C-alpha positions in Angstrom: -13.2 -24.3 -10.8 -17.0 -24.3 -10.7 -17.3 -27.1 -8.2 -15.7 -25.1 -5.4 -18.1 -24.2 -2.6 -17.8 -22.2 0.7 -18.0 -25.4 2.8 -14.4 -26.0 1.7 -13.3 -22.8 3.4 -14.0 -23.4 7.1 -13.4 -20.4 9.4 -14.7 -20.7 13.0 -16.7 -17.9 14.5 -14.6 -15.9 16.9 -15.7 -13.3 19.4 -15.2 -9.8 18.2 -13.9 -10.8 14.7 -15.6 -10.5 11.4 -15.1 -13.2 8.8 -15.3 -12.7 5.1 -18.1 -15.3 5.2 -20.2 -12.9 7.1 -20.5 -10.5 4.2 -22.5 -12.6 1.7 -19.8 -12.5 -1.0 -20.3 -14.2 -4.4 -18.8 -17.7 -4.4 -16.1 -16.9 -7.0 -14.9 -14.0 -4.9 -14.9 -16.0 -1.7 -13.0 -18.7 -3.5 -10.2 -16.1 -4.3 -10.3 -14.9 -0.7 -9.8 -18.5 0.5 -6.9 -19.0 -2.0 -5.2 -15.9 -0.5 -5.7 -17.4 3.0 -7.7 -14.4 4.4 -9.9 -15.7 7.2 -10.8 -12.8 9.5 -11.2 -9.2 8.4 -8.8 -6.6 9.7 -10.6 -3.7 11.5 -10.7 -1.5 8.5 -12.0 -4.3 6.2 -14.8 -5.1 8.6 -15.9 -1.4 8.9 -15.5 -0.5 5.3 -17.2 -3.7 3.9 -20.1 -3.2 6.3 -21.0 0.1 4.6 -19.6 -0.2 1.1 -21.2 -3.5 0.3 -24.5 -1.6 0.6 -23.3 0.9 -1.9 -22.4 3.7 0.5 -19.4 6.1 0.0 -16.6 6.0 2.6 -13.7 8.1 3.7 -11.2 5.9 5.5 -8.1 6.9 7.5 -5.7 4.0 7.5 -2.0 3.4 7.2 -0.6 0.9 4.7 -0.5 -2.6 6.1 -4.1 -2.3 7.6 -5.6 -4.3 4.7 -7.4 -1.3 3.1 -6.5 -2.5 -0.5 -8.4 -5.8 0.0 -11.3 -3.8 1.7 -12.0 -1.6 -1.3 -11.3 -4.3 -3.9 -13.6 -6.9 -2.3 -16.4 -4.3 -2.2 -15.7 -3.2 -5.8 -15.6 -6.8 -7.2 -18.8 -7.8 -5.4 -20.5 -4.8 -6.9 -19.3 -5.6 -10.4 -20.3 -9.2 -10.2 -23.8 -8.5 -8.9 -24.7 -5.6 -11.2 -24.8 -6.6 -14.8 -22.6 -4.7 -17.2 -24.4 -2.1 -19.4 -25.6 -3.5 -22.7 -23.8 -0.9 -24.7 -20.1 -0.8 -23.8 -17.1 0.5 -25.5 -13.5 -0.6 -25.2 -11.5 1.6 -22.8 -14.6 2.3 -20.7 -13.9 1.0 -17.2 -16.7 0.2 -14.7 -14.4 0.7 -11.7 -11.4 3.1 -11.4 -8.7 3.1 -8.7 -6.2 6.0 -8.7 -3.0 5.8 -6.7 -0.1 8.3 -6.4 2.8 6.1 -7.3 3.6 3.3 -9.8 4.6 0.9 -7.0 1.3 1.3 -5.2 -0.6 1.0 -8.5 1.3 -2.2 -9.3 0.6 -3.7 -5.9 -3.2 -2.9 -6.2 -3.3 -4.3 -9.7 -1.6 -7.5 -8.5 -4.1 -7.8 -5.6 -7.0 -7.1 -8.0 -5.9 -9.9 -10.3 -5.6 -12.3 -7.4 -9.1 -11.5 -6.2 -10.7 -11.7 -9.6 -9.0 -14.9 -10.8 -12.1 -17.1 -10.6 -14.3 -14.4 -12.3 -14.5 -13.1 -15.9 -13.6 -9.6 -14.7 -10.7 -7.9 -16.6 -8.2 -5.7 -14.8 -5.9 -3.3 -16.6 -3.2 -1.0 -15.2 -2.0 2.3 -16.8 1.0 4.0 -15.1 3.7 6.4 -16.2 7.2 5.3 -16.8 6.2 2.2 -18.7 5.5 1.4 -22.3 2.7 3.7 -23.5 1.7 1.7 -26.6 1.7 -1.6 -24.8 -0.7 -0.3 -22.2 -2.8 1.2 -24.9 -3.1 -2.2 -26.6 -4.3 -3.7 -23.3 -7.1 -1.2 -23.3 -8.1 -2.2 -26.8 -8.1 -5.9 -26.3 -11.2 -6.5 -24.3 -13.7 -4.6 -22.1 -12.1 -3.1 -19.0 -13.8 -3.8 -15.7 -11.3 -2.5 -13.2 -8.7 0.2 -14.2 -5.8 0.9 -11.8 -4.0 4.1 -12.7 -1.6 6.9 -11.7 -3.2 10.3 -12.4 -0.8 11.7 -15.1 -0.9 8.7 -17.4 -4.6 8.3 -17.0 -5.2 11.9 -18.2 -3.0 11.3 -21.2 -5.2 8.4 -22.3 -8.4 10.4 -21.5 -7.2 13.3 -23.6 -6.4 10.9 -26.5 -9.9 9.4 -26.1 -8.4 5.9 -25.4 -10.2 5.9 -22.1 -13.7 7.1 -21.3 -14.8 7.5 -17.7 -18.5 8.3 -18.1 -19.6 4.8 -17.0 -17.5 4.5 -13.8 -19.7 2.9 -11.1 -17.0 2.8 -8.4 -14.2 5.2 -7.9 -11.4 4.7 -5.4 -8.8 7.4 -4.5 -6.0 5.8 -2.5 -3.4 7.6 -0.4 -5.1 11.0 -0.9 -2.6 12.7 1.5 0.3 11.7 -0.8 -1.6 12.9 -3.9 -1.8 16.3 -2.1 1.9 16.2 -1.1 2.9 15.3 -4.7 0.8 18.0 -6.2 -1.6 15.7 -8.1 -4.9 17.2 -6.9 -5.5 19.3 -10.0 -5.1 16.2 -12.1 -7.3 14.1 -9.8 -10.0 16.9 -10.0 -10.0 16.7 -13.8 -10.3 12.9 -13.7 -13.2 13.1 -11.3 -15.0 15.7 -13.4 -15.0 13.1 -16.2 -16.8 10.5 -14.1 -20.6 10.5 -13.1 -21.6 12.8 -10.3 -21.2 11.8 -6.6 -24.3 9.8 -5.7 -24.4 8.3 -9.3 -21.0 6.6 -8.6 -19.7 5.1 -5.4 -16.6 6.8 -4.1 -14.1 5.5 -1.6 -11.3 7.7 -0.5 -8.4 6.6 1.7 -5.6 8.6 3.4 -3.0 7.9 6.1 -3.8 11.2 7.7 -6.9 13.3 7.9 -5.7 16.9 7.3 -8.3 19.6 6.7 -7.4 19.5 3.0 -8.0 15.8 2.8 -11.3 16.0 4.5 -12.4 18.9 2.4 -11.7 17.0 -0.8 -13.5 14.0 0.7 -16.6 16.1 1.2 -16.5 17.4 -2.3 -16.0 14.0 -4.0 -18.3 11.8 -1.9 -22.0 11.7 -1.1 -23.1 11.1 2.5 -19.9 9.1 3.3 -19.2 6.9 6.2 -16.0 8.0 8.0 -13.8 5.2 9.2 -10.7 5.9 11.3 -8.4 3.0 12.1 -5.8 4.3 14.6 -2.2 3.6 13.6 -1.0 3.0 17.1 -2.1 -0.6 17.0 -0.5 -1.0 13.6 2.7 0.5 14.8 3.2 -1.2 18.1 1.4 -4.5 18.5 3.2 -6.6 15.9 6.5 -4.7 15.8 9.1 -5.0 18.5 10.6 -1.4 18.5 14.2 -0.8 19.6 16.0 2.5 19.7 19.8 2.1 20.0 21.9 5.1 21.1 25.0 5.1 18.9 27.5 7.6 17.6 27.5 8.4 13.9 30.8 6.5 13.5 29.4 3.3 15.0 26.3 3.0 12.9 27.7 1.1 9.9 29.6 -1.4 12.0 26.4 -2.1 14.1 24.3 -2.5 11.0 26.8 -4.8 9.3 27.1 -7.0 12.4 23.3 -7.1 12.9 22.8 -8.4 9.4 25.7 -10.9 9.5 25.5 -12.3 13.1 21.8 -12.8 12.9 21.9 -14.1 9.3 19.1 -11.7 8.4 17.5 -12.5 5.0 15.1 -9.7 4.4 15.8 -6.2 5.8 14.8 -2.7 4.8 17.2 0.1 5.8 15.7 3.6 5.7 17.8 6.8 5.1 16.5 10.3 4.6 18.2 11.3 1.4 19.0 9.8 -2.0 22.8 10.3 -1.6 22.8 8.5 1.8 20.9 5.6 0.2 23.4 5.3 -2.6 26.5 5.4 -0.4 25.1 2.9 2.1 24.1 0.4 -0.6 27.5 0.6 -2.2 29.2 0.1 1.1 27.2 -3.0 1.9 27.8 -4.5 -1.5 31.5 -3.9 -1.1 31.3 -5.9 2.2 29.7 -8.9 0.3 26.1 -8.2 1.4 23.5 -8.6 -1.3 22.1 -5.1 -1.2 20.4 -2.6 -3.6 18.7 0.7 -3.3 15.3 2.3 -4.0 15.0 6.1 -4.2 13.3 8.7 -6.4 16.1 8.9 -8.9 16.2 5.1 -9.7 14.5 4.6 -13.1 11.2 2.8 -13.0 12.3 -0.4 -14.8 15.2 -0.8 -12.4 13.0 -0.1 -9.4 10.6 -2.9 -10.4 13.4 -5.3 -10.9 15.0 -4.5 -7.6 11.6 -5.1 -5.8 11.2 -8.4 -7.6 14.7 -9.5 -6.6 14.0 -8.5 -3.0 10.7 -10.4 -3.0 12.4 -13.5 -4.5 15.1 -13.5 -1.9 18.0 -12.6 -4.3 18.6 -9.4 -2.2 19.1 -9.4 1.6 19.0 -5.7 2.1 17.0 -2.9 0.5 18.2 0.6 1.3 15.3 3.1 0.7 14.1 6.6 1.1 10.6 7.3 2.4 9.0 8.0 -1.0 10.2 4.7 -2.3 9.5 2.9 1.0 5.8 3.6 1.2 5.0 1.5 -1.8 6.7 -1.7 -0.6 4.3 -4.4 0.4 6.4 -7.5 0.8 5.7 -10.2 3.3 8.5 -11.8 5.4 10.5 -8.6 6.1 12.0 -9.5 9.5 13.7 -6.2 10.3 13.3 -2.5 9.5 16.3 -0.4 10.4 16.1 3.4 10.6 19.7 4.3 9.8 18.5 7.9 10.1 15.5 8.8 12.2 12.8 10.4 9.9 12.2 14.1 10.3 8.4 13.6 10.0 7.1 11.3 12.8 4.3 9.9 10.5 7.0 8.4 8.3 8.3 6.4 11.3 4.9 4.7 11.5 5.0 4.0 7.7 8.6 2.7 7.9 8.1 0.2 10.7 4.8 -0.9 9.2 6.9 -2.7 6.4 7.5 -5.4 9.0 5.1 -7.3 11.2 2.5 -7.5 8.4 -0.2 -10.0 7.8 -0.3 -11.5 11.3 3.5 -11.9 11.7 5.8 -10.1 14.1 8.8 -8.0 13.2 11.5 -5.9 14.7 12.4 -2.3 14.0 15.8 -0.9 15.1 16.3 2.9 15.1 19.7 4.4 15.4 19.7 7.6 17.4 22.9 9.5 17.3 24.0 13.0 18.3 22.4 14.4 15.0 18.9 13.2 15.4 18.1 11.9 18.9 16.2 15.2 19.5 13.4 13.8 17.3 12.6 11.0 19.8 10.1 13.0 22.0 8.0 13.9 19.0 7.9 10.3 18.0 6.8 9.2 21.4 4.0 11.8 21.4 2.7 10.4 18.1 2.9 6.8 19.3 1.4 7.7 22.7 4.1 5.6 24.3 7.7 5.8 25.6 10.4 4.2 23.4 13.0 2.3 25.3 16.4 3.7 24.3 19.5 1.5 25.1 23.0 0.9 23.8 23.2 -1.9 21.2 24.1 -5.4 22.5 27.9 -5.8 23.2 28.4 -8.5 20.5 27.5 -6.0 17.8 30.5 -3.9 18.5 
């Protein structure tokens, strides 16, 4: 492990692109970056790393799929490796804290953090609701915690029982702040932040898919002299995803979907619906027709959700039928198609949905069904995307 050196990770200089090499990262961190196959930084990584590696606070606007998780983790890990840990430490006293609104997102961040710290001695722990309380508590007691990834409710439980102390937090990351607001978590997040050192004494990074007045106000309260980074979603939405809108009647939708999956032998597809009951009905129908499908929605218990995502990742499922709340936490490579079985009522959700495909340098296809019930939503979508969507009838063979 120790005999690895950066010369084994050759990345040619390219006009207008930043490489991870350009940021003077510690060898063991660069080694993990090399293992993950990251060569050039995404726009948000380049901008965020430039500032945060010097210890500055940042407020970033970025959709999922822009690489923001790696941006804040790389900055955090470099900081932890280069600043010696305090002499006097207690168990359950993390040096870096990442808060995320949902278990799925927290699990994804934890997985990425473990991959990026694998050549270091840093220890990452996750505490989230819906999973074994005692088991997570034991992990806090086993060894010093360097990076703690948490959902707000469960974290407060441990703080109140004095299993976790936040007075030594050097770096604090608040991910998907807009969703924290939507889900009513802000009072909890406020209490968490009050337990950490003051802004200026800790580094704070806040990310959000949208910059509403509320998000910006929170950002101002929680950070000190922050850099503001905005990565526009239009490039995320349109460059790597071939977007199709098919005009269909409500009755035709299922047949078209079934034929699309079957005729093209699609192996990994996410189908979005707007409501839980629609999700359940559609997944049952697909299963009845011998398609390996399962569903993700707010009323699926946590353990089952994790198993379903793992099966989908492992290729045991072809089709995942999901609602928006469930869909935003899905970060799985190799999803070839996203189908909007129903158009989303909130245009921002459209960008999130289609961002599940065409990730990490690959291209993907999104197919949206527009029928008599929801085609009136198309102009609002076009306004957000800043582009016309081509609306056609589906290819003949799918009928």
